[in-house]
C-alpha positions as CSV (number, residue, x, y, z in Angstrom):
1,M,-38.1,-29.5,-15.5
2,K,-36.4,-29.7,-18.9
3,E,-37.7,-27.3,-21.5
4,R,-38.2,-30.1,-24.0
5,S,-41.1,-32.2,-22.7
6,I,-43.4,-35.0,-24.1
7,L,-46.8,-35.8,-22.6
8,L,-47.8,-39.4,-23.2
9,L,-51.6,-39.9,-22.9
10,E,-52.6,-43.5,-22.2
11,F,-56.2,-44.7,-22.7
12,E,-58.2,-47.6,-21.4
13,G,-57.2,-50.8,-23.2
14,G,-54.0,-49.2,-24.5
15,E,-51.7,-50.1,-21.6
16,P,-49.5,-52.5,-23.6
17,L,-49.1,-49.8,-26.3
18,A,-48.3,-47.1,-23.8
19,N,-45.8,-49.3,-22.0
20,T,-44.0,-50.0,-25.2
21,L,-43.8,-46.3,-26.0
22,R,-42.6,-45.5,-22.5
23,R,-39.8,-48.1,-22.8
24,I,-38.7,-46.8,-26.1
25,L,-38.6,-43.2,-24.9
26,E,-36.9,-43.9,-21.6
27,S,-34.2,-46.0,-23.3
28,C,-33.4,-43.1,-25.7
29,P,-29.6,-42.5,-25.7
30,E,-28.6,-38.9,-24.9
31,R,-32.1,-38.2,-23.8
32,D,-32.7,-34.5,-23.6
33,F,-36.4,-34.4,-22.9
34,E,-38.7,-35.1,-20.0
35,L,-41.5,-37.7,-20.3
36,T,-44.8,-37.3,-18.4
37,C,-47.4,-40.0,-18.5
38,H,-51.1,-39.4,-17.9
39,T,-53.9,-41.9,-17.9
40,T,-57.1,-40.5,-19.4
41,N,-60.4,-41.2,-21.2
42,V,-62.9,-39.4,-23.4
43,N,-64.6,-38.0,-20.3
44,D,-61.5,-36.5,-18.7
45,T,-62.5,-32.9,-18.1
46,A,-59.1,-32.1,-16.5
47,L,-57.1,-32.9,-19.7
48,T,-57.3,-29.5,-21.2
49,N,-56.1,-27.8,-18.0
50,L,-53.3,-30.3,-17.7
51,I,-52.0,-29.5,-21.2
52,H,-52.4,-25.7,-20.5
53,I,-50.3,-26.0,-17.4
54,Q,-47.6,-28.3,-18.7
55,K,-47.3,-26.8,-22.2
56,P,-45.5,-29.9,-23.6
57,L,-43.5,-29.8,-26.8
58,L,-45.2,-32.9,-28.1
59,I,-48.4,-34.8,-27.1
60,L,-48.5,-38.6,-27.8
61,L,-51.8,-40.4,-28.0
62,A,-51.4,-44.1,-27.3
63,L,-54.6,-45.2,-29.0
64,P,-55.7,-48.9,-29.0
65,R,-57.9,-50.1,-31.9
66,V,-61.0,-50.0,-29.7
67,Q,-60.6,-46.3,-29.3
68,L,-60.2,-45.3,-33.0
69,T,-63.8,-44.0,-33.1
70,S,-63.1,-41.6,-30.3
71,L,-60.2,-39.9,-32.1
72,D,-62.2,-36.8,-33.1
73,V,-63.5,-36.3,-29.6
74,L,-60.0,-36.7,-28.1
75,L,-58.6,-34.1,-30.5
76,Q,-61.4,-31.7,-29.7
77,M,-60.6,-32.2,-26.0
78,I,-56.9,-31.4,-26.5
79,G,-57.9,-28.4,-28.6
80,P,-55.7,-26.4,-31.0
81,G,-52.5,-25.2,-29.4
82,E,-48.7,-24.9,-29.7
83,S,-48.2,-28.6,-28.9
84,P,-48.3,-30.9,-32.0
85,V,-50.2,-34.2,-31.5
86,V,-48.7,-37.5,-32.6
87,V,-51.1,-40.5,-32.7
88,V,-49.5,-43.9,-32.0
89,V,-52.2,-46.3,-33.1
90,E,-52.9,-50.0,-33.4
91,A,-53.9,-50.0,-37.1
92,D,-52.8,-51.1,-40.6
93,Q,-51.1,-48.8,-43.0
94,D,-54.2,-48.9,-45.4
95,E,-56.4,-47.6,-42.6
96,L,-54.3,-44.4,-42.2
97,G,-56.1,-42.6,-45.0
98,E,-59.4,-42.5,-43.1
99,M,-57.7,-41.2,-40.0
100,M,-55.8,-38.3,-41.4
101,R,-56.6,-35.0,-39.7
102,P,-55.1,-31.5,-40.2
103,D,-54.6,-31.2,-36.4
104,V,-52.4,-34.3,-36.2
105,A,-48.7,-33.8,-36.8
106,D,-47.9,-37.5,-37.4
107,F,-49.2,-41.0,-37.2
108,I,-47.1,-44.0,-36.1
109,V,-48.7,-47.4,-36.5
110,T,-47.8,-50.7,-34.8
111,P,-45.6,-52.7,-34.7
112,L,-43.4,-50.1,-33.1
113,R,-39.7,-50.0,-34.1
114,D,-37.4,-48.2,-31.6
115,S,-35.3,-46.5,-34.2
116,E,-38.2,-45.3,-36.3
117,V,-40.1,-43.9,-33.3
118,L,-37.1,-42.0,-31.9
119,V,-36.1,-40.5,-35.3
120,R,-39.6,-39.2,-36.1
121,L,-40.2,-37.9,-32.6
122,R,-36.8,-36.2,-32.4
123,R,-37.3,-34.5,-35.7
124,L,-40.6,-33.1,-34.5
125,L,-39.1,-32.0,-31.2
126,N,-36.3,-30.1,-33.0
127,Q,-38.8,-28.5,-35.3
128,V,-41.1,-27.3,-32.5
129,T,-38.2,-26.1,-30.4
130,Q,-37.0,-24.0,-33.3
131,E,-40.5,-22.6,-34.0
132,R,-40.9,-21.6,-30.3
133,K,-37.5,-19.9,-30.3
134,T,-38.5,-18.0,-33.5
135,H,-41.9,-17.1,-32.0
136,Q,-40.2,-15.9,-28.8
137,T,-37.7,-13.7,-30.8
138,L,-40.6,-12.2,-32.8
139,T,-42.7,-11.4,-29.8
140,Q,-39.7,-9.8,-28.0
141,K,-39.1,-7.6,-31.1
142,L,-42.8,-6.7,-31.3
143,G,-42.8,-5.9,-27.7
144,L,-39.6,-4.0,-27.2
145,Q,-38.7,-2.5,-30.6
146,Q,-40.6,0.8,-29.9
147,L,-39.2,1.2,-26.4
148,I,-36.2,3.4,-27.3
149,G,-34.1,5.2,-24.8
150,E,-31.0,5.0,-22.7
151,S,-31.6,7.5,-19.9
152,P,-31.6,5.9,-16.4
153,V,-35.1,7.1,-15.4
154,F,-36.5,5.6,-18.6
155,L,-34.7,2.3,-18.2
156,A,-35.7,2.0,-14.6
157,E,-39.3,1.9,-15.6
158,T,-39.1,-0.2,-18.8
159,A,-36.9,-2.8,-17.0
160,K,-40.1,-3.9,-15.2
161,I,-41.9,-4.9,-18.4
162,P,-40.4,-8.4,-19.1
163,T,-41.1,-9.4,-15.5
164,V,-44.7,-8.2,-15.2
165,A,-45.5,-9.5,-18.7
166,K,-45.0,-13.1,-17.4
167,S,-47.7,-12.7,-14.7
168,E,-51.3,-11.6,-14.6
169,T,-50.5,-8.8,-12.1
170,S,-52.4,-5.5,-12.6
171,V,-50.2,-2.9,-14.2
172,L,-51.0,0.9,-14.2
173,V,-49.0,2.9,-16.8
174,L,-48.7,6.6,-15.9
175,G,-47.3,9.5,-17.8
176,E,-48.0,12.6,-19.8
177,T,-49.8,12.5,-23.1
178,G,-47.4,11.2,-25.8
179,T,-44.9,9.5,-23.5
180,G,-45.7,6.0,-25.0
181,K,-48.2,4.4,-22.5
182,E,-49.9,2.3,-25.2
183,V,-46.5,1.2,-26.5
184,V,-45.7,-0.1,-23.0
185,G,-49.1,-1.8,-22.9
186,R,-48.4,-3.5,-26.2
187,A,-44.9,-4.6,-25.0
188,I,-46.4,-6.2,-21.9
189,H,-49.0,-8.0,-24.1
190,Y,-46.5,-9.3,-26.7
191,L,-44.0,-10.5,-24.1
192,S,-46.8,-12.4,-22.3
193,P,-48.3,-15.8,-22.8
194,R,-51.3,-14.0,-24.3
195,A,-49.2,-12.7,-27.2
196,G,-51.1,-14.8,-29.8
197,K,-54.4,-13.4,-28.8
198,P,-56.0,-9.9,-29.3
199,F,-54.6,-6.7,-28.0
200,V,-57.5,-4.3,-27.8
201,P,-56.8,-0.6,-26.9
202,V,-59.5,1.8,-26.0
203,N,-59.5,5.5,-24.9
204,C,-62.1,5.7,-22.2
205,G,-62.2,9.5,-22.5
206,A,-63.3,9.2,-26.2
207,I,-66.4,7.1,-25.4
208,P,-69.6,9.0,-24.6
209,V,-70.6,8.5,-21.0
210,E,-73.9,6.9,-21.8
211,L,-72.2,4.3,-24.1
212,V,-69.3,3.2,-21.9
213,E,-71.0,0.2,-20.3
214,N,-72.3,-0.9,-23.7
215,E,-68.8,-0.6,-25.3
216,L,-67.1,-2.6,-22.5
217,F,-69.7,-5.2,-21.7
218,G,-71.9,-5.4,-24.8
219,H,-75.7,-5.7,-24.9
220,E,-78.5,-8.2,-25.5
221,K,-81.3,-7.7,-28.0
222,G,-83.9,-5.2,-26.7
223,A,-81.6,-4.0,-23.9
224,F,-82.5,-0.4,-24.9
225,T,-84.3,1.5,-27.7
226,G,-82.7,0.6,-31.0
227,A,-81.0,-2.5,-29.8
228,G,-82.3,-4.8,-32.6
229,G,-79.7,-7.5,-31.9
230,S,-77.0,-8.5,-29.4
231,R,-73.5,-7.0,-29.6
232,N,-70.2,-8.1,-28.1
233,G,-68.4,-5.7,-25.9
234,L,-64.6,-5.0,-25.8
235,I,-64.1,-7.5,-23.1
236,Q,-65.4,-10.3,-25.2
237,E,-63.4,-9.0,-28.2
238,A,-60.2,-9.2,-26.1
239,E,-61.0,-12.8,-24.9
240,Q,-57.8,-14.6,-23.8
241,G,-55.9,-11.4,-24.7
242,T,-55.3,-8.0,-23.3
243,L,-57.7,-5.0,-22.9
244,F,-55.8,-1.7,-22.6
245,L,-57.8,1.0,-20.9
246,D,-56.3,4.5,-21.5
247,E,-57.6,7.4,-19.5
248,V,-59.2,4.9,-17.1
249,N,-60.1,7.8,-14.8
250,A,-62.6,9.0,-17.4
251,L,-64.9,6.0,-16.8
252,P,-68.2,7.0,-15.0
253,L,-68.5,5.7,-11.5
254,I,-71.1,3.0,-12.3
255,A,-68.8,1.6,-15.0
256,Q,-65.9,1.7,-12.5
257,V,-68.0,-0.5,-10.1
258,K,-68.6,-3.0,-12.9
259,L,-64.9,-3.0,-14.0
260,L,-63.8,-3.6,-10.4
261,R,-66.2,-6.6,-10.1
262,F,-64.7,-8.0,-13.3
263,L,-61.1,-7.5,-12.1
264,Q,-62.0,-9.3,-8.9
265,S,-64.1,-12.2,-10.2
266,K,-63.7,-12.2,-14.0
267,E,-67.5,-12.0,-14.2
268,Y,-69.5,-9.4,-16.1
269,R,-73.0,-9.0,-17.6
270,A,-74.0,-7.6,-20.9
271,L,-76.6,-4.8,-20.8
272,G,-80.1,-6.3,-20.7
273,S,-78.9,-9.8,-19.6
274,T,-79.5,-11.6,-16.4
275,K,-76.7,-14.1,-17.1
276,S,-73.2,-13.6,-15.8
277,L,-70.4,-14.3,-18.2
278,L,-66.8,-15.2,-17.5
279,G,-64.0,-13.4,-19.3
280,D,-60.4,-14.5,-19.6
281,V,-58.9,-11.0,-20.2
282,R,-56.0,-9.2,-18.8
283,I,-56.6,-5.5,-18.0
284,I,-53.8,-2.9,-18.3
285,A,-54.9,0.6,-17.3
286,A,-53.2,3.9,-18.1
287,S,-53.7,7.6,-17.4
288,N,-52.0,11.0,-17.9
289,A,-53.7,12.3,-14.7
290,D,-52.6,12.4,-11.1
291,L,-54.9,9.5,-10.0
292,E,-54.4,10.2,-6.3
293,T,-55.9,13.6,-6.8
294,E,-58.7,12.0,-8.8
295,V,-59.4,9.7,-5.9
296,A,-59.4,12.6,-3.4
297,A,-61.8,14.4,-5.7
298,G,-64.2,11.4,-5.8
299,T,-64.0,11.0,-9.6
300,L,-62.0,7.7,-9.3
301,R,-63.0,5.0,-6.8
302,R,-60.3,4.3,-4.3
303,D,-60.8,0.5,-4.3
304,L,-60.4,0.5,-8.1
305,F,-57.3,2.6,-8.0
306,Y,-55.7,0.2,-5.5
307,R,-56.8,-2.8,-7.6
308,L,-55.2,-1.3,-10.7
309,N,-52.1,0.1,-9.1
310,V,-50.4,-3.1,-8.1
311,V,-47.3,-2.4,-10.3
312,P,-47.1,1.2,-11.5
313,I,-44.9,2.0,-14.5
314,V,-44.3,5.8,-14.6
315,L,-43.0,7.0,-17.9
316,P,-40.9,10.2,-17.7
317,P,-41.7,13.1,-20.1
318,L,-39.2,13.7,-22.9
319,R,-37.8,16.8,-21.3
320,A,-36.7,14.6,-18.3
321,R,-34.8,12.3,-20.7
322,S,-33.2,14.8,-23.0
323,T,-30.3,12.5,-23.7
324,D,-32.8,10.3,-25.6
325,I,-34.0,13.1,-27.9
326,I,-31.5,12.5,-30.7
327,L,-31.6,8.8,-30.3
328,L,-35.4,8.8,-30.9
329,A,-35.2,11.4,-33.7
330,R,-32.7,9.2,-35.6
331,H,-34.9,6.2,-35.1
332,F,-37.9,8.0,-36.6
333,L,-35.8,9.4,-39.4
334,V,-34.8,5.9,-40.5
335,Q,-38.4,4.7,-40.1
336,Y,-40.1,7.4,-42.1
337,A,-37.4,7.7,-44.8
338,A,-38.0,4.1,-45.6
339,K,-41.8,4.4,-45.4
340,L,-42.0,7.6,-47.5
341,N,-39.2,6.6,-49.9
342,S,-37.2,9.7,-48.9
343,P,-33.4,10.2,-49.4
344,A,-33.0,11.6,-45.9
345,V,-30.4,9.8,-43.8
346,V,-28.9,12.3,-41.2
347,F,-29.6,15.5,-39.4
348,S,-27.4,18.6,-39.7
349,T,-25.7,19.8,-36.5
350,E,-28.0,22.8,-36.4
351,A,-31.1,20.6,-36.8
352,E,-30.0,18.4,-33.9
353,R,-29.3,21.5,-31.8
354,K,-32.8,22.8,-32.5
355,L,-34.3,19.5,-31.4
356,L,-32.3,19.6,-28.2
357,L,-33.4,23.1,-27.3
358,Y,-37.1,22.4,-27.6
359,T,-39.1,21.5,-24.5
360,W,-41.4,18.9,-26.2
361,P,-44.7,19.5,-24.5
362,G,-46.2,16.7,-26.7
363,N,-43.4,14.3,-25.7
364,V,-42.3,11.4,-28.0
365,R,-45.5,11.5,-30.1
366,E,-44.8,15.2,-30.9
367,L,-41.2,14.4,-31.8
368,E,-42.3,11.6,-34.1
369,H,-44.7,13.9,-36.0
370,V,-42.1,16.6,-36.3
371,I,-39.6,14.1,-37.8
372,E,-42.2,12.7,-40.2
373,R,-43.0,16.2,-41.4
374,A,-39.3,17.0,-41.9
375,V,-38.9,13.8,-43.9
376,V,-41.8,14.8,-46.2
377,F,-40.2,18.1,-47.1
378,C,-36.6,16.8,-47.3
379,T,-35.3,16.2,-50.8
380,R,-31.6,15.5,-49.9
381,K,-29.7,13.2,-47.6
382,I,-29.4,15.8,-44.9
383,V,-32.3,17.2,-42.8
384,H,-31.6,20.8,-42.2
385,E,-32.7,23.2,-39.4
386,D,-35.4,24.9,-41.5
387,Q,-37.1,21.6,-42.1
388,I,-37.6,21.1,-38.3
389,I,-40.8,23.0,-37.7
390,L,-41.6,23.5,-34.0
391,S,-43.9,25.5,-31.9
392,G,-42.1,28.8,-31.3
393,E,-43.1,29.4,-27.7
394,N,-41.4,26.3,-26.6
395,I,-38.0,27.0,-28.2
396,Q,-35.1,28.4,-26.3
397,Q,-33.9,30.9,-28.9
398,A,-30.5,31.8,-27.5
399,P,-27.8,29.1,-27.6
400,L,-26.5,28.1,-24.2
401,S,-23.0,29.0,-23.0
402,F,-20.6,26.2,-21.9
403,Q,-21.4,26.9,-18.3
404,Q,-25.1,27.0,-18.9
405,M,-25.1,23.7,-20.9
406,K,-22.9,22.1,-18.2
407,A,-25.3,23.2,-15.5
408,K,-28.2,21.9,-17.5
409,V,-26.5,18.5,-18.1
410,V,-25.6,18.2,-14.4
411,S,-29.1,19.1,-13.3
412,Q,-30.6,16.6,-15.7
413,F,-28.1,14.0,-14.4
414,E,-29.2,14.7,-10.8
415,V,-32.9,14.4,-11.7
416,D,-32.3,11.1,-13.6
417,Y,-30.1,9.7,-10.9
418,I,-32.5,10.6,-8.0
419,Q,-35.6,9.3,-9.9
420,N,-33.8,6.1,-10.7
421,L,-32.9,5.5,-7.0
422,L,-36.5,6.4,-5.9
423,A,-37.9,4.0,-8.4
424,A,-35.5,1.3,-7.3
425,Y,-36.3,1.8,-3.6
426,R,-40.0,2.6,-4.1
427,G,-39.9,6.1,-2.8
428,N,-38.0,5.3,0.4
429,I,-35.9,8.4,1.0
430,S,-33.6,6.8,3.7
431,Q,-32.7,3.8,1.5
432,A,-32.2,5.9,-1.6
433,A,-29.9,8.3,0.4
434,Q,-27.9,5.4,1.7
435,A,-27.5,4.0,-1.8
436,A,-26.3,7.4,-3.0
437,Q,-23.9,7.6,0.0
438,K,-25.6,10.9,1.0
439,E,-27.0,12.1,4.3
440,R,-30.7,11.8,4.3
441,R,-31.2,15.6,4.8
442,T,-28.8,16.4,1.9
443,F,-30.6,13.9,-0.4
444,W,-34.0,15.3,0.6
445,Q,-32.8,18.8,-0.3
446,L,-31.9,17.6,-3.8
447,V,-35.4,16.1,-4.2
448,R,-37.0,19.4,-3.2
449,K,-34.6,21.3,-5.4
450,H,-35.7,19.5,-8.5
451,K,-39.4,19.3,-7.4
452,I,-39.5,15.5,-7.6
453,D,-42.8,14.0,-6.5
454,V,-41.6,11.1,-4.2
455,Q,-45.2,9.9,-3.8
456,K,-45.5,8.6,-7.4
457,F,-42.7,6.1,-6.7
458,R,-44.4,4.6,-3.7
459,V,-46.4,1.5,-4.2
460,A,-49.7,1.7,-2.3
């Protein structure tokens, strides 16, 4: 199907008008759009779904005079969206003033002239095409601009994002605190068809246990003592958008049961209500814990874990992607220098060495805060070593020799390479060893040497 498409809606009594429009559009020289025709009426309940599925660039309403009084109802059925509506109507020019609507892009009145119709529609097609390209570019920037890194193990995980964003598949983002799990959640949202709707992040561990259900599902008036009115939950706030549940394993078991039901049926109930509601919300879950251990301990329901863990994205800690440390530091330097109106533009060699020798227990979030603090105290173009304030116990004080640094780089390469292969082959040792052109036993020894958890790369 061509990307540029027009949906022509024909109404009872408007067959001659629709036929004329169809003839004009089908005879268009150098036609670069696809025309779809649909016969409908003011009671057509399937119209909204048709428009949602086809996502046409333009919608044409072939409206006979007898249907003029139904225009408001028809526009309400079509609903607001990305597809501009052009009303082609049997009316006089002096009647147009009464029909003008903010949700109609253009009116074309009879008699229809081929050249006029084609020029006006092509102008709208080009305009909408450009707007969609601009929107796509902006959403890609919003989604991917914070995902900074070039290490293979990082790229192997973030490469999944554009693909999973296009679907409604459940995604579970795993990684230590500060590795950027919410950033990944936002990227998936802004690269998805839900980009224009709310992204609602919530830390499940920060909600008191007794309030979790109320926060997620809302409540009705009188549901509990002090509930003087009804209140929407986070699911309703995220309607048609994305709800990001960080520390999902912190949910109490009863809330896990209700979340599982919502994931399976899209139904939920507010506290104190006997009525089930439908929610059009995508759930993305995240955790910094070993969820298989949580399942074994009984604190996370096994069926919920399997339901969430359809596509896992495992973010490596910053110490496992040391080649990205300076890349990230320079990014944050530019960002905070502009934000804080600082003259800082580069790091000294000693400052960069200090950043590289640190183990970063707080990962990317800690690095960002360290650079922000350095920029605050920097009064010149160069950020020096003494302005990089770190936690002393995590600094390797003695500089590494050539052989030590070589061994460290080689070791890190092996870790990145092995993890990249395990991610690509979903934890299958035999396939990963074959791709590396290593004997299975030798490859397994490397895995054990670097204490790599093969299980986290396997999809349940």
